[in-house]
C-alpha positions as CSV (number, residue, x, y, z in Angstrom):
1,M,-9.6,24.1,91.6
2,E,-10.7,20.6,92.5
3,G,-13.1,20.6,89.6
4,S,-10.3,21.3,87.1
5,I,-8.2,18.3,88.0
6,M,-8.2,15.7,85.0
7,K,-9.6,12.3,85.8
8,P,-7.4,9.4,84.8
9,R,-8.6,7.3,81.7
10,P,-9.9,3.9,82.3
11,A,-7.5,1.1,81.4
12,G,-8.0,-0.4,77.8
13,R,-9.5,2.7,76.3
14,V,-7.9,4.2,73.1
15,A,-8.0,7.8,72.0
16,P,-10.5,8.5,69.2
17,G,-7.8,9.8,66.8
18,L,-5.5,6.9,67.2
19,A,-8.4,4.5,66.7
20,L,-9.3,6.2,63.4
21,L,-5.7,5.9,62.2
22,V,-5.6,2.2,63.0
23,L,-8.9,1.6,61.2
24,L,-7.7,3.3,58.0
25,T,-4.5,1.4,58.0
26,F,-6.4,-1.9,58.3
27,L,-8.8,-1.1,55.5
28,S,-6.0,-0.1,53.2
29,G,-4.2,-3.3,53.8
30,C,-7.3,-5.3,53.1
31,S,-7.9,-3.5,49.8
32,K,-4.3,-4.3,48.6
33,Q,-4.8,-7.9,49.5
34,Q,-8.1,-8.0,47.5
35,E,-6.3,-6.7,44.3
36,A,-5.7,-9.7,42.0
37,A,-2.6,-10.1,39.8
38,P,-3.0,-8.9,36.2
39,P,-4.0,-11.7,33.7
40,P,-1.5,-12.8,31.2
41,P,-1.7,-11.1,27.8
42,T,-3.7,-12.8,25.1
43,V,-1.8,-13.6,21.8
44,E,-2.8,-15.4,18.7
45,V,-0.6,-18.2,17.6
46,V,-0.2,-20.5,14.6
47,T,1.4,-23.9,14.4
48,V,4.6,-24.5,12.4
49,A,3.6,-26.6,9.4
50,R,5.7,-28.9,7.3
51,K,4.8,-29.1,3.5
52,D,6.4,-29.7,0.1
53,V,6.5,-26.3,-1.5
54,P,7.4,-25.0,-4.9
55,I,10.5,-22.8,-5.0
56,H,10.4,-19.7,-7.3
57,S,12.7,-17.1,-8.6
58,E,11.3,-13.6,-9.4
59,W,12.5,-10.7,-11.5
60,I,11.2,-7.3,-12.4
61,G,10.6,-7.0,-16.1
62,T,9.2,-4.7,-18.8
63,T,6.9,-5.7,-21.7
64,D,7.9,-5.0,-25.3
65,G,6.4,-5.7,-28.7
66,L,7.4,-8.9,-30.4
67,V,8.3,-6.7,-33.4
68,N,8.6,-2.9,-33.3
69,A,8.6,-1.2,-36.7
70,T,9.7,2.4,-36.7
71,I,7.8,4.2,-39.6
72,R,9.8,6.8,-41.6
73,A,9.2,8.5,-44.9
74,Q,11.3,7.1,-47.8
75,V,10.8,10.1,-50.0
76,Q,10.8,13.8,-49.1
77,G,7.7,15.8,-49.2
78,Y,4.9,17.4,-47.3
79,L,2.4,15.3,-45.3
80,I,-1.1,15.8,-46.6
81,S,-3.1,13.2,-44.6
82,Q,-3.1,10.7,-41.8
83,K,-5.0,7.5,-42.6
84,Y,-5.1,5.6,-39.3
85,K,-6.4,6.0,-35.8
86,E,-3.7,6.3,-33.2
87,G,-3.5,3.5,-30.7
88,E,-5.6,1.2,-32.8
89,P,-4.7,-2.1,-34.6
90,V,-3.6,-1.8,-38.2
91,K,-3.1,-4.4,-40.9
92,K,0.0,-5.2,-42.9
93,G,0.1,-2.9,-45.9
94,Q,-2.4,-0.4,-44.5
95,V,-1.8,3.2,-45.5
96,L,-0.8,5.3,-42.4
97,F,0.3,8.6,-44.0
98,E,0.2,10.2,-47.4
99,I,2.8,12.6,-48.9
100,D,1.9,15.1,-51.6
101,P,2.5,12.9,-54.8
102,R,2.4,15.6,-57.5
103,T,6.1,16.1,-58.0
104,F,6.7,12.4,-58.0
105,Q,3.9,11.7,-60.5
106,A,5.5,14.4,-62.8
107,A,8.9,12.7,-62.5
108,L,7.2,9.3,-63.4
109,D,5.6,10.8,-66.5
110,Q,8.9,12.3,-67.5
111,A,10.7,8.9,-67.1
112,K,8.0,7.2,-69.2
113,G,8.6,9.7,-72.0
114,Q,12.3,9.1,-72.0
115,L,11.7,5.4,-72.0
116,A,9.5,5.8,-75.1
117,Q,12.3,7.7,-76.9
118,Q,14.9,5.0,-76.1
119,Q,12.5,2.3,-77.2
120,A,12.1,4.1,-80.6
121,R,15.8,4.4,-81.1
122,W,16.2,0.7,-80.3
123,I,13.6,-0.2,-82.9
124,T,15.4,1.9,-85.5
125,A,18.8,0.3,-84.5
126,K,17.4,-3.2,-84.8
127,A,15.9,-2.4,-88.2
128,N,19.2,-1.1,-89.5
129,L,21.1,-4.1,-88.2
130,A,18.5,-6.4,-89.9
131,R,19.1,-4.7,-93.3
132,I,22.9,-4.7,-93.0
133,K,23.4,-8.3,-92.0
134,P,22.3,-9.8,-95.4
135,L,24.4,-7.2,-97.2
136,A,27.4,-8.0,-95.1
137,D,27.0,-11.7,-95.9
138,D,27.1,-10.9,-99.6
139,N,30.1,-8.5,-99.0
140,A,27.9,-5.6,-100.3
141,V,28.9,-3.6,-97.2
142,S,32.1,-3.4,-95.3
143,K,32.8,-5.3,-92.1
144,K,33.0,-1.9,-90.3
145,D,29.5,-1.0,-91.3
146,L,28.2,-4.3,-89.8
147,D,30.1,-3.7,-86.6
148,D,28.8,-0.1,-86.3
149,A,25.2,-1.4,-86.8
150,V,25.7,-4.1,-84.1
151,G,27.1,-1.5,-81.7
152,L,24.3,1.0,-82.2
153,E,21.7,-1.8,-81.6
154,L,23.4,-2.8,-78.4
155,A,23.7,0.8,-77.2
156,A,20.0,1.5,-77.9
157,H,19.1,-1.7,-76.0
158,A,21.1,-0.6,-73.0
159,S,19.5,2.9,-73.1
160,V,16.1,1.2,-73.0
161,I,17.1,-0.8,-69.9
162,A,18.3,2.4,-68.2
163,A,15.2,4.3,-69.1
164,Q,13.0,1.4,-67.8
165,A,14.9,1.4,-64.5
166,A,14.3,5.2,-64.2
167,V,10.6,4.5,-64.7
168,D,10.6,1.8,-62.1
169,K,12.4,4.2,-59.7
170,A,9.9,7.0,-60.3
171,R,7.0,4.6,-59.9
172,L,8.4,3.4,-56.5
173,D,8.7,7.1,-55.4
174,V,5.0,7.6,-56.2
175,E,4.1,4.5,-54.2
176,F,6.3,5.6,-51.3
177,T,4.1,8.8,-51.0
178,K,1.6,6.4,-49.4
179,I,3.4,5.3,-46.2
180,R,2.2,1.8,-45.3
181,S,2.6,-0.4,-42.2
182,P,5.1,-3.2,-42.8
183,I,3.5,-5.4,-40.1
184,E,0.2,-6.1,-38.4
185,G,0.1,-4.6,-34.9
186,I,-0.8,-1.5,-32.8
187,A,0.1,1.9,-34.3
188,G,1.4,4.5,-31.9
189,I,0.7,8.2,-31.6
190,A,1.8,10.2,-34.7
191,K,5.0,12.2,-34.2
192,A,4.6,14.2,-37.4
193,Q,1.7,16.5,-38.1
194,I,-0.1,17.3,-41.4
195,G,1.9,19.9,-43.3
196,N,5.3,18.8,-41.9
197,L,8.1,18.3,-44.4
198,V,9.3,14.7,-44.0
199,G,11.7,12.4,-45.7
200,P,15.2,10.8,-45.7
201,G,16.8,14.2,-45.0
202,T,14.9,14.5,-41.6
203,T,15.5,12.4,-38.5
204,E,11.9,12.6,-37.3
205,E,10.0,9.3,-37.3
206,L,6.4,9.3,-38.1
207,T,5.2,6.7,-35.7
208,T,5.9,3.1,-34.5
209,V,3.9,-0.1,-35.1
210,S,4.3,-2.9,-32.6
211,K,3.2,-6.5,-32.9
212,V,1.9,-7.3,-29.4
213,N,0.3,-10.7,-29.8
214,P,2.3,-12.5,-28.5
215,I,4.1,-9.9,-26.4
216,K,7.7,-10.1,-25.0
217,V,8.7,-9.5,-21.5
218,Y,12.4,-8.6,-20.9
219,I,14.2,-9.4,-17.6
220,S,17.8,-9.2,-16.5
221,I,19.3,-12.2,-14.7
222,S,22.7,-12.5,-13.1
223,E,25.6,-14.6,-14.5
224,Q,25.1,-17.1,-11.7
225,E,21.4,-17.5,-12.4
226,Y,22.1,-17.9,-16.1
227,L,24.7,-20.6,-15.6
228,Q,22.4,-22.4,-13.2
229,A,19.5,-22.2,-15.6
230,V,21.7,-23.7,-18.4
231,E,22.9,-26.5,-16.1
232,R,19.3,-27.3,-15.1
233,Q,18.2,-27.3,-18.8
234,R,21.1,-29.7,-19.6
235,R,20.2,-32.3,-17.0
236,R,16.4,-31.8,-16.9
237,E,14.9,-35.3,-16.8
238,A,11.5,-34.8,-18.5
239,G,12.6,-31.9,-20.7
240,A,9.4,-29.9,-20.0
241,A,9.7,-26.2,-20.1
242,R,9.5,-24.2,-16.8
243,K,6.2,-22.5,-16.0
244,I,6.6,-18.8,-16.3
245,E,4.1,-16.5,-14.6
246,M,3.6,-12.8,-14.8
247,F,2.1,-10.5,-12.2
248,L,1.0,-7.0,-13.4
249,A,1.5,-3.7,-11.7
250,D,-1.9,-4.0,-9.8
251,G,-0.8,-7.3,-8.3
252,S,-3.0,-9.5,-10.5
253,L,-1.8,-12.7,-12.0
254,Y,-1.8,-12.6,-15.8
255,P,-4.0,-15.6,-16.8
256,H,-1.8,-16.8,-19.7
257,P,1.5,-18.6,-18.8
258,G,4.6,-17.7,-20.8
259,E,7.5,-19.5,-22.2
260,F,11.2,-18.8,-22.7
261,Y,11.9,-16.9,-26.0
262,L,15.6,-15.8,-26.1
263,A,18.7,-14.9,-24.3
264,D,20.9,-12.0,-25.4
265,R,24.2,-12.8,-27.1
266,Q,26.4,-11.5,-24.3
267,V,26.5,-10.6,-20.6
268,D,26.7,-6.9,-19.9
269,P,30.2,-6.4,-18.4
270,K,29.0,-3.3,-16.5
271,T,26.2,-5.0,-14.6
272,G,27.1,-8.6,-14.8
273,T,23.6,-9.5,-16.1
274,I,22.2,-11.0,-19.3
275,R,19.0,-9.9,-20.9
276,V,16.4,-12.7,-21.3
277,A,13.0,-12.6,-22.9
278,A,9.8,-14.6,-22.4
279,V,6.7,-14.5,-24.6
280,F,3.0,-14.4,-23.4
281,D,-0.1,-14.8,-25.4
282,N,-1.9,-11.4,-25.6
283,P,-5.5,-11.9,-26.9
284,G,-7.3,-8.7,-27.6
285,N,-4.0,-6.7,-27.3
286,F,-4.6,-6.2,-23.6
287,L,-0.9,-5.7,-22.8
288,R,1.0,-2.9,-24.3
289,P,4.8,-2.3,-24.5
290,G,6.4,-0.5,-21.6
291,L,4.4,-2.1,-18.8
292,F,6.1,-3.1,-15.6
293,A,5.7,-6.7,-14.6
294,R,7.0,-9.2,-12.0
295,V,8.0,-12.5,-13.7
296,R,8.1,-15.7,-11.6
297,V,9.6,-19.0,-12.6
298,E,9.1,-22.2,-10.6
299,M,12.6,-23.6,-10.1
300,G,11.7,-26.8,-8.3
301,T,10.2,-28.2,-5.1
302,K,11.5,-28.1,-1.5
303,K,10.6,-31.2,0.3
304,G,9.3,-31.0,3.9
305,A,9.7,-27.2,4.3
306,L,8.7,-25.6,7.6
307,L,6.3,-22.7,7.0
308,V,5.3,-19.8,9.2
309,P,3.4,-16.6,8.2
310,Q,5.7,-13.8,7.1
311,R,4.1,-11.5,9.7
312,S,5.4,-13.7,12.5
313,V,9.0,-13.2,11.5
314,S,10.7,-10.0,12.6
315,E,14.0,-8.7,11.3
316,L,16.6,-6.9,13.3
317,Q,20.0,-5.9,11.7
318,G,19.9,-8.7,9.2
319,S,18.9,-11.4,11.7
320,Y,15.5,-13.0,11.9
321,R,13.5,-13.9,15.1
322,V,10.2,-15.4,16.0
323,A,8.3,-15.6,19.4
324,V,7.7,-19.2,20.3
325,V,5.1,-20.2,23.0
326,G,6.6,-23.1,24.8
327,P,5.6,-25.4,27.7
328,G,3.6,-23.6,30.4
329,N,2.7,-20.9,27.8
330,K,6.1,-19.3,28.4
331,V,7.4,-17.1,25.5
332,E,10.9,-17.6,24.0
333,I,12.4,-15.2,21.5
334,R,14.2,-17.5,19.1
335,P,16.6,-16.7,16.2
336,V,15.8,-18.5,13.0
337,K,17.3,-18.9,9.5
338,V,14.8,-18.1,6.7
339,S,14.9,-18.5,3.0
340,D,12.2,-18.3,0.4
341,S,8.9,-16.4,0.6
342,I,5.8,-18.2,-0.8
343,E,2.8,-16.0,-1.0
344,K,2.2,-15.0,2.7
345,L,4.4,-17.6,4.1
346,R,8.1,-17.8,4.9
347,V,10.3,-20.9,4.7
348,V,12.3,-21.5,7.9
349,D,15.4,-23.6,7.4
350,E,16.7,-23.6,11.0
351,G,15.4,-22.7,14.5
352,L,11.9,-24.3,14.5
353,K,10.3,-27.7,14.7
354,P,7.0,-28.9,13.3
355,G,4.1,-28.4,15.6
356,E,5.6,-25.5,17.7
357,R,3.4,-22.5,18.3
358,V,4.5,-19.1,16.9
359,V,3.0,-15.8,17.9
360,L,1.4,-14.1,15.0
361,E,-0.8,-11.4,16.5
362,G,0.3,-9.6,19.7
363,T,4.1,-9.8,19.3
364,Q,4.3,-6.3,20.7
365,K,3.0,-7.6,24.0
366,V,5.6,-10.4,24.6
367,R,9.1,-10.5,25.9
368,P,11.4,-13.5,26.8
369,G,10.0,-15.5,29.8
370,I,6.6,-13.9,29.9
371,I,3.5,-16.1,30.4
372,V,0.8,-15.6,27.8
373,D,-2.7,-16.8,27.0
374,P,-2.4,-18.3,23.5
375,K,-5.4,-18.4,21.2
376,P,-5.5,-20.0,17.7
377,F,-5.3,-17.4,15.0
378,E,-8.3,-17.0,12.8
379,E,-8.1,-14.5,9.9
380,K,-11.0,-12.2,9.6
381,P,-12.7,-12.4,6.2
382,A,-13.4,-9.3,4.2
383,P,-17.1,-8.4,3.8
384,G,-18.8,-10.9,1.3
385,E,-15.9,-13.4,1.5
386,E,-16.0,-16.9,2.9
387,Q,-14.3,-17.6,6.2
388,P,-10.8,-18.8,5.4
389,R,-9.0,-21.5,7.2
390,A,-6.5,-20.6,9.9
391,G,-2.8,-21.1,10.0
392,P,-0.2,-21.6,7.3
393,E,-2.2,-24.3,5.7
394,A,-4.8,-21.8,4.6
395,A,-2.4,-19.5,3.0
396,Q,-0.5,-22.4,1.3
397,S,-3.8,-23.7,-0.2
398,R,-4.3,-20.6,-2.2
399,T,-3.4,-20.9,-5.9
400,K,-3.4,-17.2,-6.5
401,P,-1.7,-14.7,-4.3
402,E,-3.6,-11.9,-2.7
403,P,-2.9,-8.4,-3.9
404,A,-1.0,-7.6,-0.7
405,A,1.3,-10.5,-1.2
406,A,1.7,-10.0,-4.9
407,A,2.2,-6.3,-4.9
408,G,3.2,-5.1,-8.3
409,P,6.5,-3.5,-9.1
410,K,7.0,0.2,-8.7
411,P,8.6,2.4,-11.3
412,E,11.6,3.0,-9.1
413,D,12.1,-0.8,-9.0
414,R,13.1,-0.9,-12.7
415,G,16.1,-3.1,-13.2
416,K,16.1,-4.4,-9.6
417,T,16.1,-8.2,-9.0
418,D,13.7,-9.6,-6.4
419,K,14.2,-13.2,-5.5
């Protein structure tokens, strides 16, 4: 039993299990101390620029021919031929359609025969009057006989005039069987086919010819815009016309500037707008009636405007905000008041100062008070393009908007005003 008695442990020794637990705890603490704090998020920033910028007003418009001639038949008959190619230019006076002329030629021949009869009667009446006049002067015939001869001559003459008018009318009907274009322009698709009965008794039009060089663009402006435009025109110093630009549905800028053409006679009481037209040169008949377009007019220049990229401005329930990187690279979410859009830039009227840094890329990473690592923004060029300059100055220096900034109007935007 003496061999089974446990010997006391020497002082200062630790049980193996307890030593292992202490070692693991120590190592865990060291690993936590070695973990570094996460780096601040990297964001790309641009500097608020101050520039004099042009102020524009924009509207959605629709192209239309300068003159649109609806072609209809003036005499009734059956179409026997079409003499033009649809969608191609036609000259003034060019034959577009032909109606069967046989019945009208027969009517003309009949009218000519009646005219010949009346001319023969008039000749006879004039001869009788010539014989009676000397006799009446010698009192060889009565005054009544002279009056009857004068009346017969006048009646025969009137019959000749009426018969001549009938001939002229029949000749016009024959000419109307050849339906000609009254203007020079582009002829549309035929709406009547060969063999159709056409004429004044039918409502069907044959086609439409539009003069498209120059071409009109109609827009609708509000009463306030119209009154402001009239006031600006009245007090304009130099008297020069405003530059009118047009962007097509693919976003491209039409190369020929336009000019004001007309304003409608009245304001539409239902919509409170007035219809205004501008004209644009259209060499080669490139533009056709019915195209959607975005019309832009330079209304003036805003001096010392503060500019930031549109992408840096976020909207929330009608209010606008930007993320500003301040001292110590600390982020501040600041409300701003914005106004006009100029290409890819936005004019800020209140809330920013020149030279401040605004977050452009990485806004989803920031929140108020966070520390960030700001980097100057550099736009990546498309393949084959030159490296553009960074910041608002680069976008402002462009004279032609990019397709993304000048996106064309959509069909559902017809009639809407975009300023």
